[in-house]
TORRO-184854 format. One record per atom (N, C-alpha, C, CB): residue number from 0; atom name; x, y, z. Coordinates in steps of 0.02 Angstrom, whole numbers. Glycine has a CB too. Layout:
# TORRO-184854
- NUM, CA, X, Y, Z
...
END
This chain:
# TORRO-184854
- 0, N, -241, 2984, 3935
- 0, CA, -269, 3078, 3958
- 0, C, -212, 3126, 3999
- 0, CB, -347, 3077, 4026
- 1, N, -175, 3168, 3936
- 1, CA, -123, 3204, 3965
- 1, C, -128, 3238, 4007
- 1, CB, -97, 3233, 3937
- 2, N, -140, 3303, 4080
- 2, CA, -181, 3345, 4131
- 2, C, -203, 3396, 4080
- 2, CB, -137, 3378, 4201
- 3, N, -153, 3421, 4045
- 3, CA, -169, 3480, 3997
- 3, C, -226, 3447, 3943
- 3, CB, -93, 3509, 3955
- 4, N, -256, 3394, 3910
- 4, CA, -303, 3371, 3884
- 4, C, -380, 3359, 3951
- 4, CB, -267, 3304, 3848
- 5, N, -368, 3351, 4003
- 5, CA, -410, 3349, 4036
- 5, C, -430, 3407, 4069
- 5, CB, -400, 3306, 4066
- 6, N, -387, 3448, 4063
- 6, CA, -394, 3539, 4091
- 6, C, -447, 3554, 4022
- 6, CB, -291, 3605, 4088
- 7, N, -422, 3563, 3974
- 7, CA, -480, 3592, 3906
- 7, C, -558, 3551, 3917
- 7, CB, -442, 3562, 3807
- 8, N, -561, 3465, 3916
- 8, CA, -599, 3409, 3934
- 8, C, -646, 3443, 3986
- 8, CB, -554, 3346, 3962
- 9, N, -609, 3479, 4047
- 9, CA, -676, 3510, 4111
- 9, C, -679, 3570, 4094
- 9, CB, -660, 3511, 4203
- 10, N, -639, 3626, 4021
- 10, CA, -659, 3656, 4023
- 10, C, -733, 3669, 3972
- 10, CB, -613, 3680, 4028
- 11, N, -713, 3642, 3918
- 11, CA, -772, 3613, 3878
- 11, C, -845, 3595, 3929
- 11, CB, -740, 3537, 3840
- 12, N, -807, 3548, 3971
- 12, CA, -897, 3529, 4023
- 12, C, -942, 3571, 4062
- 12, CB, -890, 3481, 4086
- 13, N, -905, 3629, 4079
- 13, CA, -864, 3670, 4132
- 13, C, -967, 3716, 4134
- 13, CB, -757, 3733, 4091
- 14, N, -987, 3735, 4217
- 14, CA, -1056, 3767, 4177
- 14, C, -1053, 3828, 4161
- 14, CB, -1120, 3767, 4212
- 15, N, -1003, 3852, 4142
- 15, CA, -1006, 3915, 4116
- 15, C, -908, 3923, 4073
- 15, CB, -1032, 3978, 4196
- 16, N, -930, 3893, 4009
- 16, CA, -854, 3893, 3963
- 16, C, -840, 3946, 3984
- 16, CB, -846, 3890, 3880
- 17, N, -752, 3953, 3984
- 17, CA, -707, 4006, 3970
- 17, C, -724, 3999, 3903
- 17, CB, -629, 4002, 3992
- 18, N, -729, 4086, 3909
- 18, CA, -714, 4133, 3850
- 18, C, -628, 4099, 3821
- 18, CB, -712, 4231, 3885
- 19, N, -595, 4094, 3853
- 19, CA, -537, 4071, 3832
- 19, C, -500, 4034, 3819
- 19, CB, -518, 4077, 3843
- 20, N, -560, 3983, 3759
- 20, CA, -538, 3911, 3784
- 20, C, -479, 3904, 3701
- 20, CB, -629, 3836, 3795
- 21, N, -404, 3908, 3704
- 21, CA, -403, 3937, 3635
- 21, C, -392, 3882, 3578
- 21, CB, -346, 3991, 3631
- 22, N, -415, 3883, 3517
- 22, CA, -404, 3842, 3484
- 22, C, -373, 3774, 3450
- 22, CB, -405, 3863, 3479
- 23, N, -300, 3788, 3481
- 23, CA, -265, 3735, 3463
- 23, C, -260, 3699, 3496
- 23, CB, -219, 3739, 3446
- 24, N, -279, 3700, 3587
- 24, CA, -277, 3653, 3636
- 24, C, -386, 3620, 3610
- 24, CB, -250, 3705, 3739
- 25, N, -405, 3652, 3556
- 25, CA, -462, 3604, 3556
- 25, C, -442, 3531, 3490
- 25, CB, -542, 3659, 3531
- 26, N, -407, 3570, 3444
- 26, CA, -395, 3494, 3406
- 26, C, -307, 3458, 3421
- 26, CB, -406, 3510, 3304
- 27, N, -298, 3466, 3471
- 27, CA, -226, 3437, 3510
- 27, C, -295, 3347, 3521
- 27, CB, -185, 3510, 3625
- 28, N, -352, 3410, 3584
- 28, CA, -375, 3375, 3611
- 28, C, -407, 3312, 3548
- 28, CB, -416, 3417, 3656
- 29, N, -406, 3344, 3513
- 29, CA, -491, 3304, 3467
- 29, C, -445, 3254, 3423
- 29, CB, -559, 3377, 3395
- 30, N, -378, 3260, 3431
- 30, CA, -319, 3239, 3379
- 30, C, -307, 3177, 3435
- 30, CB, -242, 3306, 3359
- 31, N, -296, 3199, 3503
- 31, CA, -286, 3129, 3565
- 31, C, -320, 3103, 3566
- 31, CB, -281, 3129, 3630
- 32, N, -402, 3106, 3527
- 32, CA, -447, 3069, 3527
- 32, C, -465, 3008, 3500
- 32, CB, -474, 3094, 3518
- 33, N, -434, 3049, 3427
- 33, CA, -441, 2994, 3373
- 33, C, -490, 3035, 3311
- 33, CB, -483, 2914, 3409
- 34, N, -467, 3040, 3326
- 34, CA, -538, 3095, 3282
- 34, C, -523, 3157, 3206
- 34, CB, -567, 3164, 3359
- 35, N, -538, 3117, 3170
- 35, CA, -517, 3153, 3087
- 35, C, -525, 3199, 3093
- 35, CB, -548, 3142, 3022
- 36, N, -501, 3259, 3085
- 36, CA, -523, 3317, 3045
- 36, C, -498, 3340, 2972
- 36, CB, -510, 3368, 3085
- 37, N, -563, 3364, 2964
- 37, CA, -545, 3363, 2877
- 37, C, -556, 3450, 2866
- 37, CB, -617, 3301, 2816
- 38, N, -513, 3485, 2809
- 38, CA, -542, 3567, 2815
- 38, C, -579, 3548, 2743
- 38, CB, -471, 3651, 2814
- 39, N, -635, 3624, 2749
- 39, CA, -684, 3642, 2712
- 39, C, -687, 3672, 2673
- 39, CB, -716, 3656, 2728
- 40, N, -744, 3741, 2648
- 40, CA, -736, 3783, 2641
- 40, C, -716, 3832, 2663
- 40, CB, -758, 3784, 2631
- 41, N, -670, 3882, 2658
- 41, CA, -659, 3915, 2744
- 41, C, -633, 3925, 2795
- 41, CB, -676, 3910, 2775
- 42, N, -659, 3922, 2831
- 42, CA, -631, 3922, 2903
- 42, C, -655, 3873, 2925
- 42, CB, -645, 3977, 2949
- 43, N, -702, 3806, 2904
- 43, CA, -734, 3759, 2898
- 43, C, -682, 3685, 2931
- 43, CB, -755, 3764, 2821
- 44, N, -710, 3658, 2962
- 44, CA, -685, 3616, 2953
- 44, C, -722, 3532, 3006
- 44, CB, -615, 3650, 2963
- 45, N, -725, 3504, 2970
- 45, CA, -766, 3419, 2991
- 45, C, -730, 3377, 3018
- 45, CB, -791, 3371, 2934
- 46, N, -757, 3386, 3090
- 46, CA, -738, 3294, 3132
- 46, C, -773, 3271, 3120
- 46, CB, -733, 3268, 3206
- 47, N, -727, 3180, 3130
- 47, CA, -757, 3135, 3152
- 47, C, -742, 3088, 3169
- 47, CB, -785, 3126, 3131
- 48, N, -779, 3059, 3234
- 48, CA, -780, 3048, 3303
- 48, C, -828, 2978, 3305
- 48, CB, -811, 3118, 3347
- 49, N, -802, 2926, 3293
- 49, CA, -812, 2866, 3293
- 49, C, -896, 2869, 3259
- 49, CB, -797, 2834, 3372
- 50, N, -903, 2871, 3225
- 50, CA, -940, 2887, 3153
- 50, C, -988, 2953, 3165
- 50, CB, -995, 2815, 3125
- 51, N, -988, 2976, 3216
- 51, CA, -994, 3053, 3218
- 51, C, -994, 3103, 3201
- 51, CB, -980, 3072, 3231
- 52, N, -1017, 3138, 3180
- 52, CA, -1000, 3201, 3133
- 52, C, -1010, 3259, 3154
- 52, CB, -1031, 3205, 3076
- 53, N, -952, 3320, 3135
- 53, CA, -992, 3372, 3162
- 53, C, -940, 3403, 3098
- 53, CB, -996, 3399, 3258
- 54, N, -989, 3494, 3089
- 54, CA, -943, 3549, 3069
- 54, C, -909, 3619, 3116
- 54, CB, -983, 3575, 3016
- 55, N, -861, 3617, 3152
- 55, CA, -815, 3692, 3165
- 55, C, -814, 3738, 3133
- 55, CB, -754, 3693, 3169
- 56, N, -821, 3799, 3166
- 56, CA, -802, 3844, 3120
- 56, C, -711, 3868, 3164
- 56, CB, -876, 3917, 3112
- 57, N, -663, 3863, 3148
- 57, CA, -607, 3892, 3150
- 57, C, -621, 3955, 3184
- 57, CB, -578, 3897, 3086
- 58, N, -618, 4000, 3239
- 58, CA, -606, 4078, 3246
- 58, C, -579, 4123, 3217
- 58, CB, -585, 4092, 3284
- 59, N, -614, 4179, 3159
- 59, CA, -564, 4217, 3131
- 59, C, -544, 4279, 3177
- 59, CB, -587, 4239, 3064
- 60, N, -535, 4281, 3209
- 60, CA, -516, 4333, 3251
- 60, C, -470, 4319, 3311
- 60, CB, -573, 4359, 3274
- 61, N, -451, 4295, 3338
- 61, CA, -391, 4266, 3366
- 61, C, -407, 4202, 3382
- 61, CB, -363, 4300, 3423
- 62, N, -354, 4159, 3438
- 62, CA, -383, 4102, 3419
- 62, C, -425, 4077, 3510
- 62, CB, -312, 4043, 3379
- 63, N, -486, 4147, 3510
- 63, CA, -505, 4103, 3583
- 63, C, -592, 4048, 3532
- 63, CB, -542, 4193, 3682
- 64, N, -599, 4002, 3554
- 64, CA, -678, 3970, 3532
- 64, C, -763, 3973, 3534
- 64, CB, -677, 3927, 3552
- 65, N, -795, 4007, 3493
- 65, CA, -860, 4016, 3485
- 65, C, -868, 3992, 3539
- 65, CB, -895, 3992, 3433
- 66, N, -955, 4012, 3577
- 66, CA, -997, 3974, 3633
- 66, C, -1029, 3910, 3609
- 66, CB, -1056, 4018, 3660
- 67, N, -1035, 3955, 3527
- 67, CA, -1067, 3869, 3486
- 67, C, -1013, 3806, 3467
- 67, CB, -1105, 3888, 3395
- 68, N, -969, 3806, 3455
- 68, CA, -938, 3769, 3442
- 68, C, -910, 3738, 3519
- 68, CB, -898, 3798, 3391
- 69, N, -909, 3763, 3563
- 69, CA, -921, 3721, 3608
- 69, C, -967, 3681, 3602
- 69, CB, -926, 3744, 3653
- 70, N, -1042, 3695, 3609
- 70, CA, -1094, 3699, 3619
- 70, C, -1096, 3626, 3560
- 70, CB, -1127, 3777, 3611
- 71, N, -1062, 3612, 3480
- 71, CA, -1052, 3572, 3472
- 71, C, -983, 3519, 3488
- 71, CB, -1070, 3587, 3433
- 72, N, -956, 3549, 3491
- 72, CA, -897, 3480, 3545
- 72, C, -901, 3465, 3618
- 72, CB, -813, 3502, 3550
- 73, N, -972, 3493, 3646
- 73, CA, -989, 3415, 3700
- 73, C, -1034, 3395, 3686
- 73, CB, -1001, 3412, 3774
- 74, N, -1071, 3408, 3622
- 74, CA, -1142, 3346, 3587
- 74, C, -1066, 3318, 3588
- 74, CB, -1211, 3356, 3489
- 75, N, -1061, 3344, 3517
- 75, CA, -1002, 3286, 3502
- 75, C, -964, 3227, 3545
- 75, CB, -950, 3320, 3485
- 76, N, -923, 3265, 3612
- 76, CA, -880, 3205, 3659
- 76, C, -919, 3194, 3720
- 76, CB, -797, 3228, 3686
- 77, N, -976, 3213, 3692
- 77, CA, -1033, 3190, 3784
- 77, C, -1017, 3093, 3801
- 77, CB, -1174, 3202, 3760
- 78, N, -1033, 3060, 3755
- 78, CA, -1034, 2984, 3719
- 78, C, -964, 2944, 3722
- 78, CB, -1052, 2992, 3635
- 79, N, -910, 3025, 3703
- 79, CA, -835, 2987, 3723
- 79, C, -816, 2969, 3745
- 79, CB, -797, 2989, 3728
- 80, N, -827, 3038, 3796
- 80, CA, -809, 3050, 3861
- 80, C, -836, 3005, 3951
- 80, CB, -832, 3120, 3855
- 81, N, -908, 3003, 3944
- 81, CA, -928, 2970, 3976
- 81, C, -990, 3048, 4034
- 81, CB, -855, 2918, 4005
- 82, N, -986, 3089, 4036
- 82, CA, -971, 3145, 4008
- 82, C, -1070, 3178, 4030
- 82, CB, -933, 3130, 3910
- 83, N, -1065, 3170, 4073
- 83, CA, -1157, 3202, 4076
- 83, C, -1150, 3273, 4059
- 83, CB, -1204, 3200, 4165
- 84, N, -1198, 3321, 4039
- 84, CA, -1212, 3371, 4043
- 84, C, -1281, 3374, 3994
- 84, CB, -1154, 3409, 4034
- 85, N, -1282, 3473, 3977
- 85, CA, -1302, 3506, 3956
- 85, C, -1383, 3472, 3941
- 85, CB, -1256, 3528, 3913
END
């Protein structure tokens, strides 16, 4: 895993997640982990990773990911990375 992906992953699992994690960084990390990304209606994106699935919403204004999406990412990634949290 690249240092950039590690940095994004650390930011997702931080006690107080950063408000400026960019959507492109999230998509890059998910692709690196082997996730399947499928567009849904509007800004929705269905993410499938090792048999688990969640729906995320791309940001409408700006590039930063919202807190709800970060929470969903934590749930999806927790088992994949061995990271404990929330």
